[in-house]
C-alpha atoms as an extended CHARMM CRD file, in Angstrom:
* protein
*
       243  EXT
         1         1  UNK       CA             -0.0010000000        0.0030000000       -0.0030000000  PROA      1               0.0000000000
         2         2  UNK       CA              2.7740000000        2.3950000000        0.9750000000  PROA      2               0.0000000000
         3         3  UNK       CA              4.6890000000        1.5540000000       -2.2220000000  PROA      3               0.0000000000
         4         4  UNK       CA              1.6360000000        2.3590000000       -4.3130000000  PROA      4               0.0000000000
         5         5  UNK       CA              1.2610000000        5.7380000000       -2.6250000000  PROA      5               0.0000000000
         6         6  UNK       CA              4.9360000000        6.5270000000       -3.2620000000  PROA      6               0.0000000000
         7         7  UNK       CA              4.4380000000        5.7980000000       -6.9440000000  PROA      7               0.0000000000
         8         8  UNK       CA              1.1580000000        7.6900000000       -7.3250000000  PROA      8               0.0000000000
         9         9  UNK       CA              2.2310000000       10.7970000000       -5.3660000000  PROA      9               0.0000000000
        10        10  UNK       CA              4.6490000000       12.1330000000       -8.0340000000  PROA      10              0.0000000000
        11        11  UNK       CA              2.0820000000       11.3630000000      -10.7690000000  PROA      11              0.0000000000
        12        12  UNK       CA             -0.6070000000       13.3220000000       -8.9120000000  PROA      12              0.0000000000
        13        13  UNK       CA              1.7580000000       16.2790000000       -8.4410000000  PROA      13              0.0000000000
        14        14  UNK       CA              2.6790000000       16.1740000000      -12.1210000000  PROA      14              0.0000000000
        15        15  UNK       CA             -1.0010000000       16.0630000000      -13.1320000000  PROA      15              0.0000000000
        16        16  UNK       CA             -1.6530000000       19.3030000000      -11.1930000000  PROA      16              0.0000000000
        17        17  UNK       CA              1.1870000000       21.1200000000      -13.0020000000  PROA      17              0.0000000000
        18        18  UNK       CA             -0.1680000000       23.3760000000      -15.7570000000  PROA      18              0.0000000000
        19        19  UNK       CA              0.9180000000       22.3000000000      -19.2200000000  PROA      19              0.0000000000
        20        20  UNK       CA              1.5650000000       25.0910000000      -21.7190000000  PROA      20              0.0000000000
        21        21  UNK       CA             -0.4300000000       25.0030000000      -24.9260000000  PROA      21              0.0000000000
        22        22  UNK       CA              0.9440000000       25.2190000000      -28.4450000000  PROA      22              0.0000000000
        23        23  UNK       CA             -0.9060000000       27.1090000000      -31.1620000000  PROA      23              0.0000000000
        24        24  UNK       CA             -0.1170000000       26.8520000000      -34.8530000000  PROA      24              0.0000000000
        25        25  UNK       CA             -1.4280000000       29.7550000000      -36.8680000000  PROA      25              0.0000000000
        26        26  UNK       CA             -1.3820000000       29.8840000000      -40.6490000000  PROA      26              0.0000000000
        27        27  UNK       CA             -1.8120000000       33.3670000000      -42.0070000000  PROA      27              0.0000000000
        28        28  UNK       CA             -0.8340000000       35.6090000000      -44.8580000000  PROA      28              0.0000000000
        29        29  UNK       CA              2.7380000000       36.8680000000      -44.7730000000  PROA      29              0.0000000000
        30        30  UNK       CA              3.4340000000       40.5630000000      -44.8100000000  PROA      30              0.0000000000
        31        31  UNK       CA              7.1060000000       40.5420000000      -45.7960000000  PROA      31              0.0000000000
        32        32  UNK       CA              9.5780000000       38.4040000000      -47.7930000000  PROA      32              0.0000000000
        33        33  UNK       CA             11.4570000000       37.6380000000      -44.5540000000  PROA      33              0.0000000000
        34        34  UNK       CA              8.4420000000       35.7770000000      -43.1800000000  PROA      34              0.0000000000
        35        35  UNK       CA              8.1950000000       33.7060000000      -46.3650000000  PROA      35              0.0000000000
        36        36  UNK       CA             11.9040000000       32.8450000000      -46.1370000000  PROA      36              0.0000000000
        37        37  UNK       CA             11.5150000000       31.8060000000      -42.4880000000  PROA      37              0.0000000000
        38        38  UNK       CA              8.5600000000       29.5800000000      -43.3810000000  PROA      38              0.0000000000
        39        39  UNK       CA             10.5250000000       27.9250000000      -46.1600000000  PROA      39              0.0000000000
        40        40  UNK       CA             13.4510000000       27.3430000000      -43.7970000000  PROA      40              0.0000000000
        41        41  UNK       CA             11.1370000000       25.6300000000      -41.3060000000  PROA      41              0.0000000000
        42        42  UNK       CA              9.7220000000       23.3850000000      -44.0540000000  PROA      42              0.0000000000
        43        43  UNK       CA             13.2280000000       22.4770000000      -45.2080000000  PROA      43              0.0000000000
        44        44  UNK       CA             14.2820000000       21.7450000000      -41.6370000000  PROA      44              0.0000000000
        45        45  UNK       CA             11.2710000000       19.4390000000      -41.0740000000  PROA      45              0.0000000000
        46        46  UNK       CA             12.0720000000       17.6570000000      -44.3430000000  PROA      46              0.0000000000
        47        47  UNK       CA             15.6670000000       17.1100000000      -43.2510000000  PROA      47              0.0000000000
        48        48  UNK       CA             14.4990000000       15.7520000000      -39.8890000000  PROA      48              0.0000000000
        49        49  UNK       CA             12.1970000000       13.3380000000      -41.7290000000  PROA      49              0.0000000000
        50        50  UNK       CA             15.1270000000       12.1000000000      -43.8040000000  PROA      50              0.0000000000
        51        51  UNK       CA             17.5170000000       12.0020000000      -40.8160000000  PROA      51              0.0000000000
        52        52  UNK       CA             17.4270000000        8.1780000000      -40.4300000000  PROA      52              0.0000000000
        53        53  UNK       CA             18.3150000000        7.7180000000      -44.0980000000  PROA      53              0.0000000000
        54        54  UNK       CA             21.0720000000       10.3050000000      -43.8570000000  PROA      54              0.0000000000
        55        55  UNK       CA             22.4590000000        8.5480000000      -40.7770000000  PROA      55              0.0000000000
        56        56  UNK       CA             22.4270000000        5.1810000000      -42.5140000000  PROA      56              0.0000000000
        57        57  UNK       CA             23.7380000000        6.2290000000      -45.9220000000  PROA      57              0.0000000000
        58        58  UNK       CA             26.4780000000        8.7140000000      -45.0500000000  PROA      58              0.0000000000
        59        59  UNK       CA             28.0950000000        6.8660000000      -42.1420000000  PROA      59              0.0000000000
        60        60  UNK       CA             29.6570000000        3.4830000000      -41.4620000000  PROA      60              0.0000000000
        61        61  UNK       CA             26.3310000000        2.0710000000      -40.2020000000  PROA      61              0.0000000000
        62        62  UNK       CA             25.7400000000        0.0960000000      -43.4100000000  PROA      62              0.0000000000
        63        63  UNK       CA             29.0180000000       -1.7930000000      -43.1600000000  PROA      63              0.0000000000
        64        64  UNK       CA             28.6680000000       -2.5360000000      -39.4490000000  PROA      64              0.0000000000
        65        65  UNK       CA             25.0930000000       -3.7970000000      -39.4600000000  PROA      65              0.0000000000
        66        66  UNK       CA             25.6420000000       -6.0370000000      -42.5060000000  PROA      66              0.0000000000
        67        67  UNK       CA             28.7430000000       -7.6440000000      -40.9790000000  PROA      67              0.0000000000
        68        68  UNK       CA             26.8990000000       -8.2660000000      -37.7010000000  PROA      68              0.0000000000
        69        69  UNK       CA             24.0160000000       -9.8310000000      -39.6270000000  PROA      69              0.0000000000
        70        70  UNK       CA             26.4680000000      -12.1020000000      -41.4790000000  PROA      70              0.0000000000
        71        71  UNK       CA             27.9460000000      -13.2440000000      -38.1580000000  PROA      71              0.0000000000
        72        72  UNK       CA             24.5440000000      -14.1750000000      -36.7930000000  PROA      72              0.0000000000
        73        73  UNK       CA             23.7090000000      -16.0460000000      -39.9900000000  PROA      73              0.0000000000
        74        74  UNK       CA             27.0450000000      -17.8870000000      -39.9490000000  PROA      74              0.0000000000
        75        75  UNK       CA             26.5540000000      -18.9630000000      -36.3420000000  PROA      75              0.0000000000
        76        76  UNK       CA             23.1210000000      -20.3030000000      -37.2370000000  PROA      76              0.0000000000
        77        77  UNK       CA             21.4800000000      -18.8680000000      -34.1260000000  PROA      77              0.0000000000
        78        78  UNK       CA             18.4310000000      -17.6380000000      -36.0930000000  PROA      78              0.0000000000
        79        79  UNK       CA             17.1560000000      -14.6010000000      -34.1240000000  PROA      79              0.0000000000
        80        80  UNK       CA             19.8210000000      -14.4710000000      -31.4250000000  PROA      80              0.0000000000
        81        81  UNK       CA             21.0050000000      -11.7620000000      -30.9550000000  PROA      81              0.0000000000
        82        82  UNK       CA             17.6640000000      -10.1980000000      -31.9850000000  PROA      82              0.0000000000
        83        83  UNK       CA             17.4590000000       -7.4490000000      -34.5950000000  PROA      83              0.0000000000
        84        84  UNK       CA             16.9950000000       -4.7510000000      -31.9510000000  PROA      84              0.0000000000
        85        85  UNK       CA             20.3090000000       -5.6730000000      -30.3350000000  PROA      85              0.0000000000
        86        86  UNK       CA             22.2190000000       -5.7580000000      -33.6370000000  PROA      86              0.0000000000
        87        87  UNK       CA             20.7900000000       -2.4500000000      -34.8240000000  PROA      87              0.0000000000
        88        88  UNK       CA             21.3730000000       -0.8100000000      -31.4440000000  PROA      88              0.0000000000
        89        89  UNK       CA             24.9620000000       -2.0510000000      -31.3510000000  PROA      89              0.0000000000
        90        90  UNK       CA             25.5360000000       -0.8650000000      -34.9210000000  PROA      90              0.0000000000
        91        91  UNK       CA             24.1210000000        2.5690000000      -34.0350000000  PROA      91              0.0000000000
        92        92  UNK       CA             26.3480000000        3.0610000000      -31.0070000000  PROA      92              0.0000000000
        93        93  UNK       CA             29.4040000000        1.8500000000      -32.9150000000  PROA      93              0.0000000000
        94        94  UNK       CA             28.4880000000        4.3210000000      -35.6480000000  PROA      94              0.0000000000
        95        95  UNK       CA             28.2600000000        7.1300000000      -33.0840000000  PROA      95              0.0000000000
        96        96  UNK       CA             31.6800000000        6.1200000000      -31.7610000000  PROA      96              0.0000000000
        97        97  UNK       CA             33.2720000000        6.0540000000      -35.2070000000  PROA      97              0.0000000000
        98        98  UNK       CA             31.6280000000        9.2740000000      -36.4330000000  PROA      98              0.0000000000
        99        99  UNK       CA             32.2360000000       11.3030000000      -33.2700000000  PROA      99              0.0000000000
       100       100  UNK       CA             35.3250000000       13.1270000000      -34.6470000000  PROA      100             0.0000000000
       101       101  UNK       CA             33.4430000000       14.0250000000      -37.8310000000  PROA      101             0.0000000000
       102       102  UNK       CA             30.3390000000       15.2450000000      -36.0070000000  PROA      102             0.0000000000
       103       103  UNK       CA             32.4440000000       17.1830000000      -33.5060000000  PROA      103             0.0000000000
       104       104  UNK       CA             34.1640000000       18.9420000000      -36.3810000000  PROA      104             0.0000000000
       105       105  UNK       CA             30.7960000000       19.7840000000      -37.9510000000  PROA      105             0.0000000000
       106       106  UNK       CA             29.4400000000       21.1180000000      -34.6600000000  PROA      106             0.0000000000
       107       107  UNK       CA             32.5500000000       23.1390000000      -33.8270000000  PROA      107             0.0000000000
       108       108  UNK       CA             33.1330000000       24.7090000000      -37.2420000000  PROA      108             0.0000000000
       109       109  UNK       CA             29.6050000000       24.9690000000      -38.6560000000  PROA      109             0.0000000000
       110       110  UNK       CA             26.7610000000       24.7010000000      -36.1580000000  PROA      110             0.0000000000
       111       111  UNK       CA             28.2670000000       26.6870000000      -33.3010000000  PROA      111             0.0000000000
       112       112  UNK       CA             29.3940000000       29.6440000000      -35.4730000000  PROA      112             0.0000000000
       113       113  UNK       CA             25.9730000000       29.6650000000      -37.1350000000  PROA      113             0.0000000000
       114       114  UNK       CA             24.2130000000       29.7690000000      -33.7550000000  PROA      114             0.0000000000
       115       115  UNK       CA             26.5200000000       32.6150000000      -32.7410000000  PROA      115             0.0000000000
       116       116  UNK       CA             25.5430000000       34.3950000000      -36.0090000000  PROA      116             0.0000000000
       117       117  UNK       CA             29.1350000000       34.5490000000      -37.1830000000  PROA      117             0.0000000000
       118       118  UNK       CA             28.3870000000       32.8230000000      -40.5030000000  PROA      118             0.0000000000
       119       119  UNK       CA             25.3520000000       32.5410000000      -42.7430000000  PROA      119             0.0000000000
       120       120  UNK       CA             23.1970000000       29.4750000000      -43.2430000000  PROA      120             0.0000000000
       121       121  UNK       CA             24.7320000000       28.7790000000      -46.6590000000  PROA      121             0.0000000000
       122       122  UNK       CA             28.2360000000       28.9960000000      -45.2050000000  PROA      122             0.0000000000
       123       123  UNK       CA             27.2310000000       26.6990000000      -42.3270000000  PROA      123             0.0000000000
       124       124  UNK       CA             25.8780000000       24.0510000000      -44.7080000000  PROA      124             0.0000000000
       125       125  UNK       CA             28.9980000000       24.2220000000      -46.8560000000  PROA      125             0.0000000000
       126       126  UNK       CA             31.3080000000       24.0010000000      -43.8490000000  PROA      126             0.0000000000
       127       127  UNK       CA             29.3270000000       21.1360000000      -42.2910000000  PROA      127             0.0000000000
       128       128  UNK       CA             29.5000000000       19.1330000000      -45.5080000000  PROA      128             0.0000000000
       129       129  UNK       CA             33.3070000000       19.2110000000      -45.7510000000  PROA      129             0.0000000000
       130       130  UNK       CA             34.2030000000       16.7510000000      -42.9330000000  PROA      130             0.0000000000
       131       131  UNK       CA             31.3640000000       14.4000000000      -43.9060000000  PROA      131             0.0000000000
       132       132  UNK       CA             32.4620000000       14.4930000000      -47.5220000000  PROA      132             0.0000000000
       133       133  UNK       CA             36.0830000000       13.8790000000      -46.5090000000  PROA      133             0.0000000000
       134       134  UNK       CA             34.9840000000       10.8550000000      -44.4590000000  PROA      134             0.0000000000
       135       135  UNK       CA             33.1660000000        9.2790000000      -47.3900000000  PROA      135             0.0000000000
       136       136  UNK       CA             36.0410000000       10.0140000000      -49.7540000000  PROA      136             0.0000000000
       137       137  UNK       CA             38.3090000000        7.8250000000      -47.6170000000  PROA      137             0.0000000000
       138       138  UNK       CA             36.2300000000        4.7090000000      -48.3260000000  PROA      138             0.0000000000
       139       139  UNK       CA             34.7080000000        5.2140000000      -51.7740000000  PROA      139             0.0000000000
       140       140  UNK       CA             36.1640000000        3.0660000000      -54.5400000000  PROA      140             0.0000000000
       141       141  UNK       CA             37.4030000000        4.6650000000      -57.7160000000  PROA      141             0.0000000000
       142       142  UNK       CA             35.3940000000        2.2210000000      -59.8380000000  PROA      142             0.0000000000
       143       143  UNK       CA             32.1210000000        3.0360000000      -58.0660000000  PROA      143             0.0000000000
       144       144  UNK       CA             32.8320000000        6.7440000000      -58.2110000000  PROA      144             0.0000000000
       145       145  UNK       CA             33.5550000000        6.5630000000      -61.9450000000  PROA      145             0.0000000000
       146       146  UNK       CA             30.2890000000        4.6690000000      -62.4670000000  PROA      146             0.0000000000
       147       147  UNK       CA             28.1050000000        7.3750000000      -60.9210000000  PROA      147             0.0000000000
       148       148  UNK       CA             30.0840000000       10.1810000000      -62.5420000000  PROA      148             0.0000000000
       149       149  UNK       CA             29.3820000000        8.5370000000      -65.8950000000  PROA      149             0.0000000000
       150       150  UNK       CA             25.6950000000        7.9260000000      -65.1050000000  PROA      150             0.0000000000
       151       151  UNK       CA             25.1320000000       11.4770000000      -63.8920000000  PROA      151             0.0000000000
       152       152  UNK       CA             26.7030000000       12.8100000000      -67.1250000000  PROA      152             0.0000000000
       153       153  UNK       CA             28.5030000000       15.6150000000      -65.3550000000  PROA      153             0.0000000000
       154       154  UNK       CA             31.8320000000       17.0160000000      -66.3880000000  PROA      154             0.0000000000
       155       155  UNK       CA             34.6550000000       14.7800000000      -65.2270000000  PROA      155             0.0000000000
       156       156  UNK       CA             36.0560000000       16.2110000000      -61.9560000000  PROA      156             0.0000000000
       157       157  UNK       CA             39.7530000000       17.0270000000      -61.7270000000  PROA      157             0.0000000000
       158       158  UNK       CA             40.0330000000       15.2870000000      -58.3320000000  PROA      158             0.0000000000
       159       159  UNK       CA             37.8350000000       13.5930000000      -55.7630000000  PROA      159             0.0000000000
       160       160  UNK       CA             37.3400000000       16.8520000000      -53.8380000000  PROA      160             0.0000000000
       161       161  UNK       CA             35.4270000000       18.2490000000      -56.8280000000  PROA      161             0.0000000000
       162       162  UNK       CA             32.8940000000       15.3910000000      -56.9180000000  PROA      162             0.0000000000
       163       163  UNK       CA             29.3770000000       16.6790000000      -56.1100000000  PROA      163             0.0000000000
       164       164  UNK       CA             27.7070000000       15.4310000000      -52.9870000000  PROA      164             0.0000000000
       165       165  UNK       CA             24.7890000000       13.8110000000      -54.8570000000  PROA      165             0.0000000000
       166       166  UNK       CA             27.2980000000       11.7140000000      -56.8220000000  PROA      166             0.0000000000
       167       167  UNK       CA             29.5670000000       10.8530000000      -53.9120000000  PROA      167             0.0000000000
       168       168  UNK       CA             26.8310000000        9.4580000000      -51.6320000000  PROA      168             0.0000000000
       169       169  UNK       CA             25.5420000000        6.6060000000      -53.8990000000  PROA      169             0.0000000000
       170       170  UNK       CA             29.1320000000        5.7390000000      -54.8410000000  PROA      170             0.0000000000
       171       171  UNK       CA             30.0280000000        5.5630000000      -51.1500000000  PROA      171             0.0000000000
       172       172  UNK       CA             27.0180000000        3.3520000000      -50.3550000000  PROA      172             0.0000000000
       173       173  UNK       CA             27.9230000000        0.9650000000      -53.1740000000  PROA      173             0.0000000000
       174       174  UNK       CA             31.5180000000        0.7600000000      -51.9350000000  PROA      174             0.0000000000
       175       175  UNK       CA             30.3710000000        0.1050000000      -48.3800000000  PROA      175             0.0000000000
       176       176  UNK       CA             28.0620000000       -2.6950000000      -49.5340000000  PROA      176             0.0000000000
       177       177  UNK       CA             30.9140000000       -4.3900000000      -51.3690000000  PROA      177             0.0000000000
       178       178  UNK       CA             33.2580000000       -4.0170000000      -48.4010000000  PROA      178             0.0000000000
       179       179  UNK       CA             30.6580000000       -5.3780000000      -45.9960000000  PROA      179             0.0000000000
       180       180  UNK       CA             30.0100000000       -8.4400000000      -48.1580000000  PROA      180             0.0000000000
       181       181  UNK       CA             33.7380000000       -9.0910000000      -48.4970000000  PROA      181             0.0000000000
       182       182  UNK       CA             34.1740000000       -9.0030000000      -44.7190000000  PROA      182             0.0000000000
       183       183  UNK       CA             31.0740000000      -11.1460000000      -44.2600000000  PROA      183             0.0000000000
       184       184  UNK       CA             32.3920000000      -13.7600000000      -46.6940000000  PROA      184             0.0000000000
       185       185  UNK       CA             35.7450000000      -13.9670000000      -44.8920000000  PROA      185             0.0000000000
       186       186  UNK       CA             33.9900000000      -14.3540000000      -41.5340000000  PROA      186             0.0000000000
       187       187  UNK       CA             31.5590000000      -16.9280000000      -42.9360000000  PROA      187             0.0000000000
       188       188  UNK       CA             34.2450000000      -19.3450000000      -44.1860000000  PROA      188             0.0000000000
       189       189  UNK       CA             35.4220000000      -20.7460000000      -40.7680000000  PROA      189             0.0000000000
       190       190  UNK       CA             31.8430000000      -21.4810000000      -39.7080000000  PROA      190             0.0000000000
       191       191  UNK       CA             31.1620000000      -23.1130000000      -43.0630000000  PROA      191             0.0000000000
       192       192  UNK       CA             34.1910000000      -25.3770000000      -42.5610000000  PROA      192             0.0000000000
       193       193  UNK       CA             32.7970000000      -26.4640000000      -39.1770000000  PROA      193             0.0000000000
       194       194  UNK       CA             29.4420000000      -27.3040000000      -40.7930000000  PROA      194             0.0000000000
       195       195  UNK       CA             31.1430000000      -29.3380000000      -43.5330000000  PROA      195             0.0000000000
       196       196  UNK       CA             33.3200000000      -31.2700000000      -41.0600000000  PROA      196             0.0000000000
       197       197  UNK       CA             30.3800000000      -32.1000000000      -38.8080000000  PROA      197             0.0000000000
       198       198  UNK       CA             28.2250000000      -33.1760000000      -41.7760000000  PROA      198             0.0000000000
       199       199  UNK       CA             31.0360000000      -35.3940000000      -43.1280000000  PROA      199             0.0000000000
       200       200  UNK       CA             31.6000000000      -37.0360000000      -39.7290000000  PROA      200             0.0000000000
       201       201  UNK       CA             27.8930000000      -37.7390000000      -39.2700000000  PROA      201             0.0000000000
       202       202  UNK       CA             27.6360000000      -39.2640000000      -42.7370000000  PROA      202             0.0000000000
       203       203  UNK       CA             30.7230000000      -41.4120000000      -42.0840000000  PROA      203             0.0000000000
       204       204  UNK       CA             29.1280000000      -42.6740000000      -38.8690000000  PROA      204             0.0000000000
       205       205  UNK       CA             25.8710000000      -43.4600000000      -40.6850000000  PROA      205             0.0000000000
       206       206  UNK       CA             23.9070000000      -40.9180000000      -38.6790000000  PROA      206             0.0000000000
       207       207  UNK       CA             22.2130000000      -39.3740000000      -41.7030000000  PROA      207             0.0000000000
       208       208  UNK       CA             18.9150000000      -38.8340000000      -39.9030000000  PROA      208             0.0000000000
       209       209  UNK       CA             20.5380000000      -36.4900000000      -37.3690000000  PROA      209             0.0000000000
       210       210  UNK       CA             20.5130000000      -32.8260000000      -38.5580000000  PROA      210             0.0000000000
       211       211  UNK       CA             24.1170000000      -31.5720000000      -38.6680000000  PROA      211             0.0000000000
       212       212  UNK       CA             23.0370000000      -28.1890000000      -37.2580000000  PROA      212             0.0000000000
       213       213  UNK       CA             22.2560000000      -29.8480000000      -33.9190000000  PROA      213             0.0000000000
       214       214  UNK       CA             25.9170000000      -30.7710000000      -33.5370000000  PROA      214             0.0000000000
       215       215  UNK       CA             27.6300000000      -27.9200000000      -35.3570000000  PROA      215             0.0000000000
       216       216  UNK       CA             25.7480000000      -25.1230000000      -33.5710000000  PROA      216             0.0000000000
       217       217  UNK       CA             27.1320000000      -25.8660000000      -30.0670000000  PROA      217             0.0000000000
       218       218  UNK       CA             30.6110000000      -26.3370000000      -31.5480000000  PROA      218             0.0000000000
       219       219  UNK       CA             30.4750000000      -23.0070000000      -33.3760000000  PROA      219             0.0000000000
       220       220  UNK       CA             29.1830000000      -21.2320000000      -30.2830000000  PROA      220             0.0000000000
       221       221  UNK       CA             31.9210000000      -22.7720000000      -28.1580000000  PROA      221             0.0000000000
       222       222  UNK       CA             34.6660000000      -21.7650000000      -30.6120000000  PROA      222             0.0000000000
       223       223  UNK       CA             33.2040000000      -18.2820000000      -30.9810000000  PROA      223             0.0000000000
       224       224  UNK       CA             33.1620000000      -17.7610000000      -27.2250000000  PROA      224             0.0000000000
       225       225  UNK       CA             36.6450000000      -19.2490000000      -26.7150000000  PROA      225             0.0000000000
       226       226  UNK       CA             38.2530000000      -16.8650000000      -29.2130000000  PROA      226             0.0000000000
       227       227  UNK       CA             36.2120000000      -13.9280000000      -27.8210000000  PROA      227             0.0000000000
       228       228  UNK       CA             34.5820000000      -13.4560000000      -31.2000000000  PROA      228             0.0000000000
       229       229  UNK       CA             32.5470000000      -10.3260000000      -30.4740000000  PROA      229             0.0000000000
       230       230  UNK       CA             35.6120000000       -8.5080000000      -29.1970000000  PROA      230             0.0000000000
       231       231  UNK       CA             37.6530000000       -9.4790000000      -32.2470000000  PROA      231             0.0000000000
       232       232  UNK       CA             34.9650000000       -8.6150000000      -34.7910000000  PROA      232             0.0000000000
       233       233  UNK       CA             33.8970000000       -5.3070000000      -33.2680000000  PROA      233             0.0000000000
       234       234  UNK       CA             37.4900000000       -4.2880000000      -32.6000000000  PROA      234             0.0000000000
       235       235  UNK       CA             38.5440000000       -5.1080000000      -36.1340000000  PROA      235             0.0000000000
       236       236  UNK       CA             35.5600000000       -3.2570000000      -37.6290000000  PROA      236             0.0000000000
       237       237  UNK       CA             36.1150000000       -0.0850000000      -35.6260000000  PROA      237             0.0000000000
       238       238  UNK       CA             39.9020000000       -0.0700000000      -35.9790000000  PROA      238             0.0000000000
       239       239  UNK       CA             39.6310000000       -0.7210000000      -39.7150000000  PROA      239             0.0000000000
       240       240  UNK       CA             37.3730000000        2.3070000000      -40.1360000000  PROA      240             0.0000000000
       241       241  UNK       CA             39.3560000000        4.6390000000      -37.8850000000  PROA      241             0.0000000000
       242       242  UNK       CA             42.6810000000        3.6130000000      -39.3820000000  PROA      242             0.0000000000
       243       243  UNK       CA             41.7390000000        4.9200000000      -42.8560000000  PROA      243             0.0000000000
């Protein structure tokens, strides 16, 4: 009874606290500045809507989450770890890897813009430089040439002159290839274990016994003994930061 009162007391106090109202008024503008402000708000809301896609496509999230999914598939553990765990781990690893880039963007673009030392156009241009430099470190020349040719733009003199709308799809394509290469290399040892177990069972005449019932505990044991999560996550993060 006392515990219930302790829980309900803060809720009752919060319910008595007045909550401010929010009014949205749509009216006719009286100056071009009001129109510009409205357009800026619409653009900002659009960017916030696309924020998850921007986070996924312009960072190392794609590579990390695909490699983690390959590991789960190679282990044969079906839904363990669950998707929420893999995506959450990939997100926090992405935040860790991208922290220097985002700090640079905040320090050189967002903070000066909030202090009204630079314009919005200058802030966007300055914020795009570190992100563009990050993607340039991992994009493959073949993928970049493909999208330059498809976009039919004038051939850039160097990678710094590549437009952002061309660099992003080239970077995503490169990351997909890299992630599948890493996943293939990680998949091979587990595939060898499956083949060995299946061959032993067939040699013993135990063809009715599913090989996965024997190979799964063996793969889990080997993965734990070599501290697999530490090795994979450490190699992923160090490989990205080392470039």
